N, C-alpha and C positions, 0 to 999 in steps of 0.2 A: 504494500500500500504506500509506503514511504517512497519507493522507487517511482511509482506512477505520479505522485504529486511532484516529485523532483523533475522527472523527464518530460511530462506532458507539456508544460510551457516551453521548454527548450526545444522539443520536437517541432512545435508550431513555429517557433522562430527559425529553426533550421529549414523547415519546409518553405517558409517565406523567402529566406535567403537563396535557396535553390531556385525558386520560381523567378526571382529577380535576376539571378545569374543566367538562367535559361532565356529569359526575355531579351537580355542584352546580347546573348549569343545569336539569337535569330533576328535581331534588328537588321534592317536592310543596310548594306554598305552605302547605298545611295544617300540615305538620310545622314549617315555619318560624314559624308564627303561634301556637305553643304548644298545638296540638291534641294531646290524649292519644294516645300510640302505640296503645293498645288500640282507640281509635276508628278509627284509620287501618287497622290490621292486621286486626282481627277484625270490626269493624262495616263495614269496606270503605267508609268515608266520607272521601273526599278533596275532595268538593264537596257542595253542597246536595243532599239527597235528599228525595223526596216520601214522606210517611207519611199513613196514613188519619186524617183529622181527626174524623170523626163517622160515624154509621151511615147517613147519606144518601149516602155515597160521596165527599164532599169530601176534598181532600188539602191538606196544608200542607208547604212546604219547610222543612227543618231543616238548618242548616249543621253542619260538623264542630265548630265552636265551641259551638253549641247542645248537641250530643251530649256534648261534653266537660263542659259545665256539668251536664248531666243525669247523667253518670257520677259526677261529684264529689258531687252531691246524693244519689245512690243509695248511694255509699260512706259518706256522713256520716249517712244517715237510715234506710237500708233493709237494708244488708248484714248486720247482725246476725241477722236472721231469713231473709233471702233471698240468702244467699251463692251466687253462680253461677246465680241464677235459680231456686233451689230454695225451698221453704217449710218451714223447720224446725218450726214449730208444727203444720203439717199437711202431711206429706211426700207425700200423695196428690195435692195440688194445687200445681203449680209456677207459675212465670211463663213457661212455654213458650207458644208461640202457640196450640197446641192447647187447653191449659187456659184461656188467656185468652178464646178464642172460645167455649169450652163453659160459661163462667160465665153466670149469669142476673142481670141482663142481660149480654150479652157485653162483655168488657173489652179488645177488640181494636182500639181507636182512642183517639186522644188525649183526646177529650172524656169518654169513658166511664171511662178511667183517672183523670182528674182528678176526676170525680164520685165515684168509689170512694174516692179519697184524702180527699175532703171528708167523706164519710159511708160508711165501710166497711160492707159487707154480707156476709153469708155467701155461700159459693160458689153456692148455689141461690137467693140473693136473698130468702130468707124472713125473715131477721132481721138486726139489726145485728151486726157482727163485733167482738168485743173482742180478737181476736188482733192486728189491725192498728190502729195508732194513727190517730185522726181528726186530719187536718191542717188547722188553721185558716189563714185568710188572714194572720193575724199571724205564723204560723210560717213558711210558704212562700207566696209570691205565686202567682197563677195562672200567670204566665209561668214561674216556677221549676218548678211542677208539670208544665207542658207540656214543658219540657226533660227533666224526669225521666221522664215518660211516653214521650217520643220515644226516650230511651236504652233503656228497657225494651222497647218495641216493636221497635226495630232489633236489639237483642241477641236477642230471641226469634225474629226472622226469619232472622238470618244468623250469629250467634256460635256457634262450635263448642262443644258441651257445655252451652249455656245451658238451664237448666230440665230437664235430663235426668238420669237416674240414673247414667249413666256418661259420662265425658268422652272424646270421640273426638279423637285426636291429629290436628291439622290440618297438621302438618309433612309436607312431601313425602317 
C-alpha cells in the first residue's frame, strides 16, 4: 500500500514527461525551421510539394520554406489588392484556381504567373492591365516571383476560402 501511494504520483509525472518527449519527437521539422504556420496548416506543406511549372506538364518541387518566402512576398506586395485571394479592383476575377485556369493565357502554372507579373495583361489577354503592377527584375528576382507564384498556386489549390466569396470554416 505504501508503494502505491509513493509510485502513483510519480508514474503520472513520468507518463506526462514521456508524452511531452514523444510530442517533441514527432513535431514537424518544418515548424522547427521557421516555416509559417499558415503554410503548414492551410497549405498542408510539411515537405516539398510538386507544382505545375509550365503548360507542357513539367513540375517543380517547392519546399515549405519556399512557400513561406512566397507568402511573405504576397503579404508585402500583393495583399492590398488580393487579400485572401480575392481581387479588389475586379471582384469578378479572383486568384482561385478556376479563375487562374480561365485566364487567357491560363495562369495556372509557375511560368505563366511569373510572365503575368513581368507584363500584366487583362483577364482575356487582349491588352495590358494597369490594375496590376508590372514587376521588374530589379524589384523581384525570378526566383522570388517563382516562390510567390508557388504560394498563390498552392493556396488556390488547397487553402480554405482562398479566392472565394465566402470563407468556409475548416475547423472540425
